[in-house]
C-alpha positions, 0 to 999 in steps of 0.5 A, spaced: 407 233 534 401 236 531 403 237 524 399 238 518 402 235 511 404 243 509 407 244 516 411 237 515 413 239 508 415 246 509 419 244 515 423 238 511 425 244 506 428 249 512 435 249 514 433 248 521 427 243 520 422 247 523 415 250 520 409 252 524 403 255 521 403 263 522 411 263 521 415 266 516 420 261 513 425 261 508 425 254 504 429 251 499 425 249 492 425 242 489 423 245 482 420 251 479 416 252 473 415 258 469 411 259 463 410 265 458 411 270 464 418 268 464 419 272 457 414 277 459 416 279 466 421 275 470 427 276 465 426 284 466 426 282 474 433 278 473 436 283 469 435 289 474 438 284 479 444 283 475 443 275 475 448 272 470 447 265 473 441 261 475 441 257 481 440 250 478 439 249 471 436 242 472 431 244 477 427 249 472 422 247 467 420 252 462 414 251 458 411 255 452 404 253 453 399 259 453 399 262 446 402 255 443 404 256 437 404 264 438 398 267 437 401 274 435 407 278 435 407 279 442 407 272 444 412 270 439 417 275 442 416 272 449 417 265 446 423 267 443 426 270 449 424 264 453 428 260 448 434 264 448 434 264 456 433 256 456 439 256 451 444 261 455 443 258 461 443 250 459 436 249 462 435 241 462 427 241 462 424 245 456 417 244 453 416 248 447 409 250 443 409 242 441 408 239 448 402 242 452 399 245 458 405 246 464 400 243 469 399 236 465 406 236 462 410 237 469 408 230 472 408 227 465 415 228 465 416 225 472 418 232 475 413 232 481 414 227 487 411 226 494 414 231 499 416 236 494 416 243 494 414 246 487 413 253 486 410 255 479 409 262 476 402 260 475 396 260 480 394 253 478 400 250 481 396 248 486 395 242 482 401 238 484 398 237 491 394 231 487 401 227 488 402 229 496 406 235 494 406 242 497 405 246 490 403 253 490 403 259 485 408 265 486 408 272 482 414 274 477 419 277 483 418 271 487 420 266 481 426 271 479 428 270 486 428 262 486 431 262 479 437 266 482 437 263 489 433 256 489 429 258 495 424 263 497 420 266 503 413 263 505 408 264 510 407 257 513 399 256 512 394 254 517 390 248 514 383 245 513 381 238 513 376 236 508 374 229 508 370 226 502 366 219 503 362 215 498 362 214 490 361 219 485 354 218 482 354 216 474 355 222 470 358 226 475 365 228 476 370 231 480 369 237 477 362 237 479 364 236 486 369 242 486 364 246 484 359 244 489 365 245 494 366 252 492 359 254 492 358 252 499 364 255 502 366 261 497 371 264 493 375 267 499 374 261 504 381 258 504 385 264 502 392 262 504 390 256 507 392 249 506 386 245 504 388 238 505 383 233 502 382 226 505 377 220 505 375 214 501 373 218 495 380 221 495 383 215 496 380 211 490 380 217 485 384 217 479 390 222 478 386 226 473 380 227 478 385 228 484 388 234 479 382 237 478 380 238 485 387 241 487 387 245 481 381 249 482 382 249 490 385 256 488 379 258 486 377 258 494 384 262 495 388 255 497 395 256 498 396 249 497 392 242 497 396 236 498 393 229 498 395 223 501 398 218 496 394 212 493 395 206 488 394 211 482 399 216 485 404 210 486 402 207 479 403 214 476 410 215 479 412 207 477 411 209 470 413 216 469 419 217 475 421 210 476 428 212 478 425 217 483 426 216 491 420 219 495 417 218 501 409 220 503 408 226 507 402 224 512 399 229 517 400 227 525 394 223 528 393 229 532 395 234 527 392 241 528 387 244 523 383 250 524 377 247 521 374 240 519 369 239 513 365 233 511 362 231 505 358 224 504 356 223 497 352 217 499 348 220 503 347 227 499 347 225 492 352 230 488 348 232 481 352 235 475 354 242 477 354 249 473 357 255 475 354 261 472 357 268 470 362 271 473 365 266 478 366 259 480 363 260 486 356 261 483 355 253 482 348 251 481 345 244 479 344 243 472 337 243 472 337 250 474 340 252 468 338 247 463 336 250 456 340 256 456 343 256 449 350 256 448 354 259 442 361 255 444 362 249 448 369 248 450 373 242 453 380 242 455 385 246 460 389 244 465 383 243 469 379 238 464 383 236 458 386 229 460 384 223 458 379 221 462 375 227 460 376 226 453 373 219 454 367 221 457 366 226 452 367 221 447 362 216 450 357 222 450 358 224 443 359 218 439 354 217 433 351 224 435 352 231 432 354 238 435 348 242 434 347 247 428 350 254 430 354 251 436 361 250 436 365 245 440 372 246 441 376 240 444 384 241 446 387 235 449 392 238 455 398 235 452 401 232 446 401 225 450 394 226 452 392 227 444 396 221 442 393 217 447 386 220 445 388 219 438 389 211 439 383 210 443 379 213 437 376 219 441 379 224 436 375 221 430 369 221 434 370 228 436 371 230 428 365 226 426 361 229 431 363 236 428 367 238 433 374 242 432 380 239 435 386 243 437 393 242 439 395 242 446 395 249 449 392 254 454 389 257 448 381 258 449 381 258 456 385 264 457 382 268 451 389 267 448 387 264 441 383 258 438 376 260 441 376 267 443 369 269 445 365 275 441 361 280 444 354 277 447 357 270 446 355 264 451 360 259 452 360 253 457 367 250 458 370 245 462 376 250 464 377 253 471 375 261 471 369 264 468 371 271 470 368 277 466 372 277 459 376 271 461 375 268 454 374 274 450 369 280 450 367 283 456 360 282 454 361 275 453 358 270 458 362 263 461 358 257 464 363 252 468 361 245 468 364 238 467 366 235 460 360 231 461 356 236 461 359 240 456 359 234 451 351 234 452 350 241 451 354 241 445 349 236 442 343 240 444 346 247 443 344 249 450 346 247 457 344 240 458 344 234 463 349 229 461 345 224 465 340 223 459 346 220 456 
């Protein structure tokens, strides 16, 4: 047997039921997610291919999320083309600018299940590994081929087994954990590999925390990052996809991995981490970068804009004020998340602290709008990338951290250890 999760899921989606690491296979896709790249790059490819009919209008999700609502004429035109495409091809699943960020909206709509093969036109489509899926991002041409045929060519990735045991210390989050892992292993360590997450830490982890790990696995180059099903996944599927039929995909006991890596959080206590410019691999314990003044603090994105992220930020900010000359911008990951945060009282806490709460969008994370950085400005952000120019001017700087660290930094106006709160 000796098959990993990635090999088993891909095998179940091939005509002959076979998939071994290193092979090239043609796999049938369960769901394709596309966002603004549909209107900007995929539709022109489809026109060149003379595609007049999509493969399955019920298995495509179109999301307008990166510039939502449209930030300029160009993004408005992209959104218009997406809407026309959805209408013309009778696409069943469409989320316009009022829905939220694709990687949060897709599971909220019950469109991801264990064992699925999901492709997205976005690199952070690795996020759905949290649900025991093989999920990966592909570029415009590959996405166009899937729209036309429902299948794609994939090289079956080799697999790395990452086992994490123990409990996260207080005021540390899965974001701190993944920043530590990336800083230990490097940004190219898992290039085109399946990064399987195992261990008691993962077994006990919430949906939101699991999604954060899988989301940022691509910052190590991972092709996919499947996890096993836990009780939180079961509860999520019961609530969001009650009629769906699914079966967990488990690796064989003698599955063949190219490497085993282990973390013991009880023996080696994890600290709040901050990735300094200009790479997620530049992780440092917060104590090494404390007191760097920041112009903007951002909490949001497909990495850390979920309810538990807003909850810990609200816990820290309650009854306090954002430092003078510091901007705090908070962007819930979806409309559903926004409503839940509103009902829990978090939005009021943010507003009373002096924060700005935006609609659900990629917005500031991609330097699109609602928080673009100017020349020389410094931001601490709960997003996934701090590449030069990612959030605005090429001469701005981005420090990556957990929502807890960002919230603490907003109060002091400089990078701060959330454990003080």
